[in-house]
N, CA, C and O atoms as a Tinker XYZ file with bonds, in Angstrom:
   364  protein
     1  N     -8.644000   -7.523000   12.051000    73     2
     2  CA    -8.129000   -7.050000   12.785000    64     1     3
     3  C     -8.019000   -5.509000   12.422000    63     2     4     5
     4  O     -8.870000   -5.290000   11.559000    81     3
     5  N     -7.473000   -4.605000   12.662000    73     3     6
     6  CA    -8.184000   -3.210000   12.376000    64     5     7
     7  C     -6.479000   -2.840000   12.164000    63     6     8     9
     8  O     -5.663000   -2.973000   13.076000    81     7
     9  N     -6.057000   -2.250000   10.479000    73     7    10
    10  CA    -4.934000   -1.445000   10.368000    64     9    11
    11  C     -4.686000   -0.247000    9.714000    63    10    12    13
    12  O     -5.825000   -0.116000    9.265000    81    11
    13  N     -4.079000    0.758000    9.295000    73    11    14
    14  CA    -4.112000    1.990000    8.933000    64    13    15
    15  C     -2.952000    1.821000    7.745000    63    14    16    17
    16  O     -1.876000    1.312000    8.058000    81    15
    17  N     -3.274000    2.404000    5.926000    73    15    18
    18  CA    -2.540000    2.425000    5.499000    64    17    19
    19  C     -2.624000    4.122000    5.041000    63    18    20    21
    20  O     -3.573000    4.798000    5.437000    81    19
    21  N     -1.979000    4.477000    4.526000    73    19    22
    22  CA    -1.316000    6.364000    4.282000    64    21    23
    23  C     -1.310000    6.282000    2.722000    63    22    24    25
    24  O     -0.804000    5.362000    2.078000    81    23
    25  N     -1.903000    7.305000    2.240000    73    23    26
    26  CA    -2.051000    7.657000    1.114000    64    25    27
    27  C     -0.365000    7.781000    0.234000    63    26    28    29
    28  O      0.552000    8.411000    0.761000    81    27
    29  N     -0.204000    7.100000   -1.087000    73    27    30
    30  CA     1.249000    7.894000   -1.256000    64    29    31
    31  C      1.375000    9.136000   -1.554000    63    30    32    33
    32  O      2.561000    9.438000   -1.687000    81    31
    33  N      0.447000   10.236000   -1.764000    73    31    34
    34  CA     0.469000   11.603000   -2.730000    64    33    35
    35  C     -0.118000   12.875000   -1.750000    63    34    36    37
    36  O     -0.137000   14.077000   -2.014000    81    35
    37  N     -0.726000   11.966000   -0.174000    73    35    38
    38  CA    -1.229000   13.142000    0.312000    64    37    39
    39  C     -1.054000   12.920000    2.255000    63    38    40    41
    40  O      0.027000   12.662000    2.785000    81    39
    41  N     -2.324000   13.090000    3.001000    73    39    42
    42  CA    -2.013000   13.097000    4.508000    64    41    43
    43  C     -3.384000   12.258000    4.586000    63    42    44    45
    44  O     -3.923000   12.052000    5.674000    81    43
    45  N     -3.890000   11.812000    3.439000    73    43    46
    46  CA    -4.870000   10.808000    3.984000    64    45    47
    47  C     -4.913000    9.381000    4.895000    63    46    48    49
    48  O     -4.167000    8.605000    4.298000    81    47
    49  N     -5.256000    8.969000    5.628000    73    47    50
    50  CA    -5.344000    7.700000    5.911000    64    49    51
    51  C     -6.563000    6.771000    6.164000    63    50    52    53
    52  O     -7.608000    7.247000    6.607000    81    51
    53  N     -6.440000    5.486000    5.894000    73    51    54
    54  CA    -7.492000    4.586000    5.129000    64    53    55
    55  C     -7.533000    3.396000    6.463000    63    54    56    57
    56  O     -6.808000    2.403000    6.512000    81    55
    57  N     -8.633000    3.811000    7.563000    73    55    58
    58  CA    -8.455000    2.260000    8.437000    64    57    59
    59  C     -8.729000    1.093000    7.809000    63    58    60    61
    60  O     -9.314000    1.460000    6.790000    81    59
    61  N     -8.671000    0.022000    7.792000    73    59    62
    62  CA    -9.135000   -1.434000    7.248000    64    61    63
    63  C     -9.207000   -2.475000    8.560000    63    62    64    65
    64  O     -8.457000   -2.662000    9.518000    81    63
    65  N    -10.507000   -3.075000    8.121000    73    63    66
    66  CA   -10.325000   -4.823000    8.995000    64    65    67
    67  C     -9.969000   -5.026000    7.937000    63    66    68    69
    68  O    -10.415000   -4.595000    6.874000    81    67
    69  N     -8.837000   -5.940000    8.210000    73    67    70
    70  CA    -8.214000   -7.372000    7.370000    64    69    71
    71  C     -7.860000   -8.403000    8.194000    63    70    72    73
    72  O     -7.885000   -8.356000    9.424000    81    71
    73  N     -7.562000   -9.247000    7.586000    73    71    74
    74  CA    -7.373000  -10.706000    8.104000    64    73    75
    75  C     -5.968000  -10.912000    7.840000    63    74    76    77
    76  O     -5.239000  -10.247000    7.104000    81    75
    77  N     -5.681000  -11.947000    8.557000    73    75    78
    78  CA    -4.160000  -12.552000    8.343000    64    77    79
    79  C     -3.603000  -12.770000    7.152000    63    78    80    81
    80  O     -2.457000  -12.500000    6.794000    81    79
    81  N     -4.955000  -13.555000    6.222000    73    79    82
    82  CA    -4.631000  -13.794000    5.315000    64    81    83
    83  C     -4.567000  -13.381000    3.527000    63    82    84    85
    84  O     -4.300000  -13.994000    2.493000    81    83
    85  N     -5.030000  -11.822000    3.942000    73    83    86
    86  CA    -4.878000  -11.151000    2.931000    64    85    87
    87  C     -3.841000  -10.818000    2.615000    63    86    88    89
    88  O     -3.094000  -10.868000    3.592000    81    87
    89  N     -3.204000  -10.390000    1.491000    73    87    90
    90  CA    -1.695000  -10.271000    0.501000    64    89    91
    91  C     -1.933000   -8.905000    0.305000    63    90    92    93
    92  O     -2.928000   -8.522000   -0.312000    81    91
    93  N     -1.524000   -8.525000    0.538000    73    91    94
    94  CA    -0.731000   -6.844000    0.299000    64    93    95
    95  C     -0.999000   -6.573000   -1.044000    63    94    96    97
    96  O     -1.454000   -5.450000   -1.261000    81    95
    97  N     -0.844000   -7.265000   -1.941000    73    95    98
    98  CA    -1.454000   -6.636000   -3.618000    64    97    99
    99  C     -2.873000   -6.765000   -3.671000    63    98   100   101
   100  O     -3.613000   -6.083000   -4.381000    81    99
   101  N     -3.275000   -7.814000   -2.762000    73    99   102
   102  CA    -5.011000   -8.020000   -2.584000    64   101   103
   103  C     -5.541000   -6.578000   -2.006000    63   102   104   105
   104  O     -6.551000   -6.101000   -2.521000    81   103
   105  N     -4.725000   -5.713000   -0.700000    73   103   106
   106  CA    -5.119000   -4.799000   -0.013000    64   105   107
   107  C     -5.154000   -3.759000   -0.817000    63   106   108   109
   108  O     -6.052000   -2.931000   -0.666000    81   107
   109  N     -4.394000   -3.634000   -1.607000    73   107   110
   110  CA    -4.155000   -2.660000   -2.540000    64   109   111
   111  C     -4.849000   -2.358000   -3.623000    63   110   112   113
   112  O     -5.085000   -1.199000   -3.967000    81   111
   113  N     -5.292000   -3.565000   -4.345000    73   111   114
   114  CA    -6.595000   -3.613000   -5.341000    64   113   115
   115  C     -7.698000   -3.148000   -4.518000    63   114   116   117
   116  O     -8.267000   -2.199000   -5.058000    81   115
   117  N     -8.376000   -3.599000   -3.005000    73   115   118
   118  CA    -9.261000   -3.181000   -2.657000    64   117   119
   119  C     -9.136000   -1.693000   -2.508000    63   118   120   121
   120  O    -10.009000   -0.937000   -2.934000    81   119
   121  N     -7.789000   -1.170000   -1.757000    73   119   122
   122  CA    -8.167000    0.434000   -2.100000    64   121   123
   123  C     -8.596000    0.939000   -3.108000    63   122   124   125
   124  O     -9.287000    1.920000   -2.834000    81   123
   125  N     -8.482000    0.641000   -4.697000    73   123   126
   126  CA    -8.702000    0.953000   -5.534000    64   125   127
   127  C    -10.073000    1.132000   -6.228000    63   126   128   129
   128  O    -10.281000    1.744000   -7.275000    81   127
   129  N    -11.201000    0.317000   -5.250000    73   127   130
   130  CA   -12.289000   -0.361000   -5.602000    64   129   131
   131  C    -13.473000    0.880000   -5.111000    63   130   132   133
   132  O    -13.141000    1.545000   -4.130000    81   131
   133  N    -14.602000    1.148000   -5.656000    73   131   134
   134  CA   -15.399000    2.132000   -5.793000    64   133   135
   135  C    -15.815000    1.609000   -3.641000    63   134   136   137
   136  O    -16.142000    2.487000   -2.843000    81   135
   137  N    -15.756000    0.998000   -3.473000    73   135   138
   138  CA   -16.453000    0.712000   -1.953000    64   137   139
   139  C    -15.332000    1.590000   -1.266000    63   138   140   141
   140  O    -15.761000    2.498000   -0.554000    81   139
   141  N    -14.374000    1.497000   -1.339000    73   139   142
   142  CA   -13.030000    2.274000   -0.190000    64   141   143
   143  C    -12.937000    4.021000   -0.781000    63   142   144   145
   144  O    -12.365000    4.762000    0.019000    81   143
   145  N    -13.410000    4.648000   -1.992000    73   143   146
   146  CA   -13.872000    5.774000   -2.513000    64   145   147
   147  C    -13.873000    5.621000   -3.801000    63   146   148   149
   148  O    -14.958000    5.633000   -4.382000    81   147
   149  N    -12.514000    5.421000   -4.621000    73   147   150
   150  CA   -11.804000    5.011000   -4.311000    64   149   151
   151  C    -10.549000    5.658000   -2.903000    63   150   152   153
   152  O    -10.429000    6.883000   -2.893000    81   151
   153  N     -9.795000    4.951000   -1.942000    73   151   154
   154  CA    -9.045000    5.362000   -1.253000    64   153   155
   155  C     -7.212000    5.761000   -2.363000    63   154   156   157
   156  O     -6.366000    6.632000   -2.161000    81   155
   157  N     -7.286000    4.539000   -3.574000    73   155   158
   158  CA    -6.262000    5.001000   -4.556000    64   157   159
   159  C     -6.503000    4.694000   -5.589000    63   158   160   161
   160  O     -7.461000    3.975000   -5.873000    81   159
   161  N     -5.622000    5.206000   -6.471000    73   159   162
   162  CA    -5.980000    5.585000   -7.908000    64   161   163
   163  C     -5.531000    4.249000   -8.044000    63   162   164   165
   164  O     -5.041000    3.624000   -7.103000    81   163
   165  N     -5.731000    3.636000   -9.572000    73   163   166
   166  CA    -4.531000    2.199000   -9.905000    64   165   167
   167  C     -3.600000    3.421000  -10.421000    63   166   168   169
   168  O     -3.703000    4.567000  -10.858000    81   167
   169  N     -2.535000    2.359000  -10.063000    73   167   170
   170  CA    -0.899000    2.831000  -10.863000    64   169   171
   171  C     -0.840000    3.423000  -12.011000    63   170   172   173
   172  O     -1.987000    3.276000  -12.431000    81   171
   173  N     -0.309000    3.950000  -12.734000    73   171   174
   174  CA    -0.296000    4.852000  -13.995000    64   173   175
   175  C      0.787000    4.234000  -14.564000    63   174   176   177
   176  O      1.704000    4.179000  -13.745000    81   175
   177  N      1.130000    3.639000  -15.850000    73   175   178
   178  CA     2.111000    3.067000  -16.698000    64   177   179
   179  C      3.405000    3.397000  -15.665000    63   178   180   181
   180  O      3.493000    4.433000  -15.007000    81   179
   181  N      4.407000    2.277000  -15.662000    73   179   182
   182  CA     5.373000    2.618000  -15.113000    64   181   183
   183  C      5.727000    3.189000  -13.890000    63   182   184   185
   184  O      6.871000    3.561000  -13.629000    81   183
   185  N      4.371000    3.301000  -12.819000    73   183   186
   186  CA     4.471000    3.010000  -11.844000    64   185   187
   187  C      4.211000    2.040000  -10.953000    63   186   188   189
   188  O      3.462000    1.164000  -11.385000    81   187
   189  N      4.665000    1.886000   -9.621000    73   187   190
   190  CA     4.793000    0.346000   -8.787000    64   189   191
   191  C      4.650000    1.070000   -7.465000    63   190   192   193
   192  O      5.025000    2.194000   -7.129000    81   191
   193  N      3.920000   -0.007000   -6.721000    73   191   194
   194  CA     3.273000    0.210000   -5.192000    64   193   195
   195  C      4.382000   -0.175000   -4.422000    63   194   196   197
   196  O      4.998000   -1.223000   -4.611000    81   195
   197  N      4.587000    0.474000   -3.747000    73   195   198
   198  CA     5.737000   -0.067000   -2.458000    64   197   199
   199  C      5.175000    0.135000   -1.368000    63   198   200   201
   200  O      4.859000    1.291000   -1.085000    81   199
   201  N      4.861000   -1.083000   -0.341000    73   199   202
   202  CA     4.054000   -0.954000    0.746000    64   201   203
   203  C      4.883000   -1.316000    2.183000    63   202   204   205
   204  O      5.102000   -2.506000    2.409000    81   203
   205  N      5.402000   -0.168000    3.275000    73   203   206
   206  CA     6.314000   -0.715000    4.016000    64   205   207
   207  C      5.806000   -0.606000    5.563000    63   206   208   209
   208  O      5.550000    0.562000    5.856000    81   207
   209  N      5.660000   -1.251000    6.300000    73   207   210
   210  CA     5.455000   -1.240000    7.677000    64   209   211
   211  C      6.143000   -0.247000    8.702000    63   210   212   213
   212  O      7.237000   -0.124000    9.253000    81   211
   213  N      5.264000    0.212000    8.674000    73   211   214
   214  CA     6.180000    1.224000    9.925000    64   213   215
   215  C      6.831000    1.334000   10.556000    63   214   216   217
   216  O      7.891000    1.952000   10.655000    81   215
   217  N      5.732000    0.129000   11.646000    73   215   218
   218  CA     7.163000   -0.701000   12.902000    64   217   219
   219  C      7.601000   -1.238000   11.961000    63   218   220   221
   220  O      7.200000   -1.941000   11.034000    81   219
   221  N      8.848000   -0.649000   12.456000    73   219   222
   222  CA    10.482000   -1.460000   11.740000    64   221   223
   223  C     10.746000   -1.270000   10.644000    63   222   224   225
   224  O     11.476000   -2.175000   10.241000    81   223
   225  N     10.470000   -0.302000    9.653000    73   223   226
   226  CA    10.637000    0.599000    8.353000    64   225   227
   227  C     10.895000   -1.001000    7.449000    63   226   228   229
   228  O     12.040000   -1.154000    7.023000    81   227
   229  N     10.305000   -1.665000    7.286000    73   227   230
   230  CA    10.114000   -3.134000    6.497000    64   229   231
   231  C      9.238000   -2.995000    5.391000    63   230   232   233
   232  O      8.009000   -2.956000    5.337000    81   231
   233  N     10.196000   -2.925000    4.441000    73   231   234
   234  CA     9.524000   -3.502000    3.202000    64   233   235
   235  C      8.634000   -4.661000    2.612000    63   234   236   237
   236  O      9.232000   -5.624000    2.133000    81   235
   237  N      7.098000   -4.649000    2.605000    73   235   238
   238  CA     6.839000   -6.043000    2.355000    64   237   239
   239  C      6.121000   -6.220000    0.844000    63   238   240   241
   240  O      5.436000   -5.417000    0.212000    81   239
   241  N      6.569000   -7.657000    0.496000    73   239   242
   242  CA     6.490000   -7.649000   -0.639000    64   241   243
   243  C      4.592000   -7.877000   -0.996000    63   242   244   245
   244  O      3.802000   -8.311000   -0.158000    81   243
   245  N      4.296000   -7.539000   -2.135000    73   243   246
   246  CA     2.784000   -7.377000   -2.646000    64   245   247
   247  C      2.050000   -8.767000   -2.177000    63   246   248   249
   248  O      0.980000   -8.847000   -1.574000    81   247
   249  N      3.348000  -10.416000   -2.834000    73   247   250
   250  CA     2.906000  -11.338000   -2.453000    64   249   251
   251  C      2.604000  -12.100000   -1.165000    63   250   252   253
   252  O      2.027000  -13.181000   -1.048000    81   251
   253  N      3.288000  -11.043000    0.088000    73   251   254
   254  CA     3.519000  -11.511000    1.082000    64   253   255
   255  C      2.078000  -11.146000    1.997000    63   254   256   257
   256  O      1.551000  -10.038000    2.107000    81   255
   257  N      1.579000  -12.600000    2.677000    73   255   258
   258  CA     0.220000  -11.506000    3.419000    64   257   259
   259  C      0.469000  -11.071000    4.933000    63   258   260   261
   260  O      1.377000  -11.317000    5.727000    81   259
   261  N     -0.713000  -10.318000    5.011000    73   259   262
   262  CA    -0.394000   -9.731000    6.032000    64   261   263
   263  C     -0.009000  -10.493000    7.240000    63   262   264   265
   264  O      0.691000   -9.722000    7.896000    81   263
   265  N     -0.131000  -11.779000    7.949000    73   263   266
   266  CA    -0.066000  -12.322000    8.675000    64   265   267
   267  C      1.619000  -12.940000    8.789000    63   266   268   269
   268  O      2.195000  -13.253000    9.830000    81   267
   269  N      2.214000  -13.000000    7.271000    73   267   270
   270  CA     3.708000  -13.931000    7.048000    64   269   271
   271  C      4.486000  -12.326000    7.118000    63   270   272   273
   272  O      5.713000  -12.281000    7.018000    81   271
   273  N      3.651000  -10.993000    7.300000    73   271   274
   274  CA     4.368000   -9.675000    6.712000    64   273   275
   275  C      4.885000   -9.320000    8.770000    63   274   276   277
   276  O      5.725000   -8.484000    9.104000    81   275
   277  N      3.980000  -10.346000    9.899000    73   275   278
   278  CA     4.036000   -9.928000   10.641000    64   277   279
   279  C      3.581000   -8.440000   11.326000    63   278   280   281
   280  O      4.035000   -7.892000   12.331000    81   279
   281  N      2.531000   -8.008000   10.413000    73   279   282
   282  CA     1.661000   -6.897000   11.084000    64   281   283
   283  C      0.507000   -7.128000   12.012000    63   282   284   285
   284  O     -0.238000   -8.077000   11.768000    81   283
   285  N      0.333000   -6.539000   12.810000    73   283   286
   286  CA    -0.534000   -6.373000   13.755000    64   285   287
   287  C     -1.490000   -5.306000   14.383000    63   286   288   289
   288  O     -1.162000   -4.125000   14.263000    81   287
   289  N     -2.369000   -5.547000   14.886000    73   287   290
   290  CA    -3.742000   -4.441000   14.870000    64   289   291
   291  C     -2.739000   -3.540000   15.109000    63   290   292   293
   292  O     -1.615000   -3.829000   15.519000    81   291
   293  N     -3.281000   -2.102000   14.767000    73   291   294
   294  CA    -2.909000   -0.873000   14.899000    64   293   295
   295  C     -1.826000   -0.751000   13.858000    63   294   296   297
   296  O     -2.013000    0.285000   13.220000    81   295
   297  N     -0.922000   -1.316000   13.504000    73   295   298
   298  CA     0.165000   -1.095000   12.855000    64   297   299
   299  C     -0.637000   -0.269000   11.532000    63   298   300   301
   300  O     -1.798000   -0.441000   11.160000    81   299
   301  N      0.457000    0.731000   10.937000    73   299   302
   302  CA     0.566000    1.403000    9.700000    64   301   303
   303  C      1.662000    0.900000    8.832000    63   302   304   305
   304  O      2.877000    0.712000    8.882000    81   303
   305  N      0.410000    0.740000    7.807000    73   303   306
   306  CA     1.219000    0.543000    6.366000    64   305   307
   307  C      1.101000    1.319000    4.853000    63   306   308   309
   308  O      0.251000    1.275000    3.964000    81   307
   309  N      2.539000    2.137000    5.033000    73   307   310
   310  CA     2.847000    3.011000    4.482000    64   309   311
   311  C      2.923000    2.911000    3.051000    63   310   312   313
   312  O      3.912000    2.231000    2.776000    81   311
   313  N      2.149000    3.394000    1.730000    73   311   314
   314  CA     1.995000    2.864000    0.609000    64   313   315
   315  C      2.804000    4.195000   -0.159000    63   314   316   317
   316  O      2.455000    5.352000    0.074000    81   315
   317  N      3.810000    3.895000   -1.001000    73   315   318
   318  CA     4.471000    4.425000   -1.763000    64   317   319
   319  C      4.472000    4.312000   -3.580000    63   318   320   321
   320  O      4.557000    3.102000   -3.787000    81   319
   321  N      4.437000    4.763000   -4.429000    73   319   322
   322  CA     4.660000    5.290000   -5.692000    64   321   323
   323  C      5.817000    5.338000   -6.098000    63   322   324   325
   324  O      6.485000    6.145000   -5.451000    81   323
   325  N      6.601000    4.604000   -7.240000    73   323   326
   326  CA     7.682000    4.669000   -7.157000    64   325   327
   327  C      7.405000    4.606000   -9.250000    63   326   328   329
   328  O      6.757000    3.690000   -9.758000    81   327
   329  N      7.965000    5.603000   -9.991000    73   327   330
   330  CA     8.209000    5.569000  -11.462000    64   329   331
   331  C      9.329000    4.267000  -11.316000    63   330   332   333
   332  O      9.963000    3.733000  -10.406000    81   331
   333  N      9.138000    4.082000  -13.006000    73   331   334
   334  CA     9.605000    2.599000  -13.015000    64   333   335
   335  C     10.042000    3.337000  -14.719000    63   334   336   337
   336  O      9.146000    3.806000  -15.421000    81   335
   337  N     10.985000    3.332000  -15.014000    73   335   338
   338  CA    12.094000    3.414000  -16.488000    64   337   339
   339  C     11.154000    5.202000  -17.020000    63   338   340   341
   340  O     10.683000    5.348000  -18.148000    81   339
   341  N     11.107000    5.993000  -16.241000    73   339   342
   342  CA    10.545000    7.599000  -16.494000    64   341   343
   343  C     11.860000    8.310000  -16.234000    63   342   344   345
   344  O     12.466000    8.489000  -15.178000    81   343
   345  N     12.183000    8.727000  -17.688000    73   343   346
   346  CA    13.359000    9.949000  -17.205000    64   345   347
   347  C     13.178000   11.383000  -18.157000    63   346   348   349
   348  O     12.650000   11.866000  -19.158000    81   347
   349  N     13.964000   11.608000  -17.120000    73   347   350
   350  CA    13.614000   13.444000  -17.500000    64   349   351
   351  C     14.739000   13.954000  -18.221000    63   350   352   353
   352  O     15.798000   13.724000  -17.636000    81   351
   353  N     14.841000   14.498000  -19.170000    73   351   354
   354  CA    15.934000   14.964000  -20.312000    64   353   355
   355  C     16.373000   16.180000  -20.060000    63   354   356   357
   356  O     15.574000   16.949000  -20.596000    81   355
   357  N     17.161000   16.736000  -19.566000    73   355   358
   358  CA    17.240000   18.620000  -19.752000    64   357   359
   359  C     18.374000   18.538000  -20.378000    63   358   360   361
   360  O     19.298000   17.797000  -20.040000    81   359
   361  N     18.373000   19.698000  -21.831000    73   359   362
   362  CA    19.646000   20.304000  -22.501000    64   361   363
   363  C     19.562000   21.338000  -22.424000    63   362   364
   364  O     20.446000   22.065000  -22.879000    81   363
């Protein structure tokens, strides 16, 4: 089935043909491959990807499959990149 992934830093959208068995984490790795552009750069140290199913605003664990998450043809998966452990100290 075809679904769409949004880019975490700009307005780009990647249309992908996926199977129900594909894990969300595997999809993110594929989006970092040269075959996709790459659409995504690998996360920097301290960054973590979060994927949200736009329909229902539901966070999907990276270990969950497309089918387990209830993703349907035409759905949009929003990719967010969160920084972990980074802090800016102003004096």
